[in-house]
Phi, psi and omega in degrees: 000128182286162180287135181285134178290138181245161178274149183300334185286356180246039181279333180232117183235138175240128177256119181254124181237182184228168170270136178283163177302322180297319179290321179296317179297319180294319181295322180271004180056041178269142178287168174296161180297133179231152177212128179280319184283320184224079182300334180294330178291319179296318179297317179296321180295319179292322177294321178295319179296320178296316180297314180300318180296311183295315181294321180300311183289329175295319179293317178300321178298318180297315179301314181292324177297318180292319178297321177292326177302321180272006180056038180268135174275142181209161176240131178260128180227161177264142177297342181271358181277095184288346181271349183278133177245124181294122179301141183296333182266020176293132180272320185216135172248127177248118177262134179241107184169248177210204181295328179297316179293318179298312183296312180299321181287324185302332182298338184250009180257125181243131178282349181298329177265005179081014180286132177245162182229139178233125179265135177241115178285119190269348183211150176292347178273353182269163169258127186229053180300320181274353188269113178283331186248163173211187184299323186280334184242005184300318181301315180294315180299315184290325175301315179296322180296314181297321182282351182084007180281348179238125182244147179287153178257130174289120181251128182292134174237162183253156173245136178244125179246121183248117180053043175084357181245122180292129178292148196291333188245140178290154185259120179268324183256289185198160169251128180242128175253128180202182176264160179304324176236085188287101170234170189309119172087356183277340176273105182242134184200157170263126182250130178235119176228119184065234180258007183250144177212156180196148173273128180246144167243123190198189170282336181154192183219137175243131170246118192242147169282167174299316183293329180271002187286355179269356184267231182298331178299315178295316181299330180277356179111002180290154180282126179283134179247159174297149184299334182262006182298153178257007176259169173218173187217168175227152184211123174284151183247107176057051182295130177290130185238088176298152183301330185263014184232129175269121181274124173247171178058039175293318181197166178180161175250132187240162178265173181300333183275354182274163175225154172246122180252131180228128175247128184286136172243028185240147174275336183231042180286156180223150171241126177247133179252122179052058179074238187269356194292321180224140181223136180228147174293141179223069186278169185309129180092346177292148184237132180239133174237125178248127182213186179214168179202147180300332180295340181274352186308146173256124176275110188228139172274100183228166171283113185295344179257013187295337180271348185303320180299341182266350186277136183256000000 
């Protein structure tokens, strides 16, 4: 069998993988999950960890076999390797894991150099909303990609500027403003959107991208947008509503030219970027501006209809 011709845009590929729970436990010399009250739960958890481990490595093997089939050179790295820097001339990043691996990797992928990203869900135990491929269809997906029959979708990302300094990584899912100990009314901030502003006391505030609108933003009542939408939204979390006060700016959908301004009225405020990945102090008087730009877009091979099941 002759060597398959490849397209020039796939000369440099990086495969990003993860450590399974089983590997993490072994590395940290942690015992298997145990339970005195409900041993059946512990057994189920250990069986799930074994399944996830086996399926993950089987999927990773398939990905590497297909890349070798095309005689493509690639580098395999771990998402936990903090010393690794993605080369600027990378053509394609393939994540093998789930949404967590895709999300963590996306922060370092820039469309300015034409780098695209493809997520491969490695186990049936994973969540793979961003993952277009899996073990059973990766060969077919990659064939289409190589032939140019599959094109990446530009996905809108957000920029967060704290006290006049842009935070280093683009936001794929959401920016969350809350208190260090978020209970009813402890997250206090002044919110400015357009020409309207108001001080809110609540559990917090979420500013979401279209692709991230199916997560906590949706659960809080935010409007789900198509993954390829060019708008973004904000949603207050459990805003305290006194009888004599009309609450405005509970939620809304904004255009690319809009900004969300938040001023902290908290002594122990926090800003979280994409869930747990990044956290910043947001103390009283601190100012946050959330905006977007086409330059921040993530070029991703995703299912363009992946958000439809969540839309009402």
